N, C-alpha and C positions, 0 to 999 in steps of 0.2 A: 795676518798670522795664519798659518796653516796648521790645522789640528789633525790628529790621526791616532791610530792604535795598531798594534800588531795582533794578528789573530793566530792563535795556536790551536791546532786540532789533533795533536798527538795525545791519544787516550792515556798513555802511561804518564805523561807530564801532567795532564789534567787531574788524574787520580792522585798523583803525588801531592799536587797543590791542595786538593780537597782534603787529603789526610792531614796536611800541615795545618790548614784552617780549622779542621775539627779538633786537633790537638790544642791549638791556641784557645779555641772557644771553651773547651773543657777546663783549661787551666785558668781561665779568666775569673776575676773577682766579680761577685754580684754588684750591680750598680748601686743598690741601696747601701751596702756595706762600704763601698768606695766613697760614696757621698758622706756617710756618717764619719768616716775616718779622715777624709782629705778635704772635701769641699765645705762641709758643714762648719768645721772650726775656722776656716778662712772667712766664710761669710759672717760668722758671729763676731770675729775680731774686727772686720771692716765696719760692721754695723755699730759696734761699740765705739770705734774711732770716730765715726761720722756723728754720733750723738753727743760727743763731748765738745 
């Protein structure tokens, strides 16, 4: 299997991508809040099922 990647060196494209990533990062939910809201309840329900 051959692997590879494309290399882009267009400064305008790179800056646009960085701006997009910055925007996504700013909109992201804090990990602890996500865990408490999503992962925590799933883990508690699975632990409760396993102990019965």
